[in-house]
VOGU-3710 file (C-alpha; in Angstrom, 3 decimals, decimal comma):
1> xxxxxxxxxx> 10,228/2,628/-14,551  7,464/1,764/-16,964  5,357/-1,159/-15,785  7,677/-1,832/-12,825  7,100/-0,296/-9,403  8,881/-0,480/-6,088  8,655/1,030/-2,647  11,474/2,753/-0,830  11,559/3,731/2,828  13,507/6,605/4,388
11> xxxxxxxxxx> 13,781/8,011/7,873  11,324/10,780/8,656  14,194/12,626/10,356  16,622/12,278/7,429  14,694/12,110/4,174  17,828/12,505/2,055  19,626/9,776/4,022  19,771/6,025/3,528  16,951/4,672/1,381  15,825/1,055/1,671
21> xxxxxxxxxx> 14,195/-0,764/-1,217  11,451/-3,191/-0,213  11,424/-5,981/-2,748  8,077/-7,549/-3,644  7,211/-10,991/-2,348  6,093/-13,767/-4,607  9,207/-15,011/-6,442  9,028/-18,639/-5,249  12,744/-19,297/-4,491  13,040/-15,981/-2,644
31> xxxxxxxxxx> 9,826/-16,597/-0,701  11,069/-20,043/0,377  14,381/-18,554/1,531  12,662/-15,680/3,360  10,277/-18,030/5,190  13,104/-20,395/6,169  15,112/-17,500/7,637  12,092/-16,178/9,529  11,074/-19,598/10,869  14,639/-20,215/12,074
41> xxxxxxxxxx> 14,685/-16,838/13,825  17,568/-15,596/11,666  17,555/-11,853/10,913  17,317/-10,909/7,251  19,487/-7,864/7,925  21,054/-5,923/10,778  21,385/-2,225/11,509  24,025/-0,651/13,732  22,495/1,842/16,169  24,054/4,108/18,778
51> xxxxxxxxxx> 21,831/2,882/21,630  19,930/-0,416/21,392  18,033/0,229/24,631  16,752/3,596/23,362  15,695/2,133/19,987  14,030/-0,812/21,735  12,014/1,557/23,925  11,131/3,843/21,001  9,970/0,916/18,854  8,106/-0,938/21,608
61> xxxxxxxxxx> 6,282/2,337/22,350  5,202/2,163/18,676  3,967/-1,426/19,304  6,786/-3,148/17,389  7,043/-6,801/18,441  10,519/-8,002/19,489  11,452/-11,690/19,563  14,738/-10,874/21,342  14,877/-7,915/23,738  18,189/-6,065/24,188
71> xxxxxxxxxx> 20,734/-8,772/24,967  24,501/-8,574/25,396  26,380/-11,021/23,178  30,124/-10,656/23,330  31,122/-7,133/22,368  27,649/-6,218/21,108  24,168/-5,646/22,451  21,409/-6,686/20,064  17,647/-6,898/19,733  15,527/-8,562/17,041
81> xxxxxxxxxx> 12,073/-7,534/15,860  9,459/-8,687/13,341  9,051/-6,159/10,516  5,483/-7,445/9,806  6,537/-8,397/6,256  7,944/-11,817/7,126  11,426/-10,742/8,210  13,382/-10,610/11,433  15,434/-7,404/11,691  18,355/-7,111/14,076
91> xxxxx> 19,507/-3,916/15,739  22,978/-3,986/17,266  25,280/-1,728/19,212  29,018/-2,274/19,564  29,870/-1,944/23,252
//
């Protein structure tokens, strides 16, 4: 795209599957919003998974840091981790 660049991330197991775009940091209003969400412990986004406990174990084995371990909340079980880019990411499973 000319002078513009971006990074996308895909699953190693499904390279033609969902592709996430990682937006660059540095746009002041966005950076303020991102930091406020992170400081408040609010996830930037959430992903539905089949088994939160299994994903929690897989990710903790990879040394991912969770601020909320698998926790039942109503009809869901969720866990929240730090993506190391200034975001909280929530994983959830509908029970």
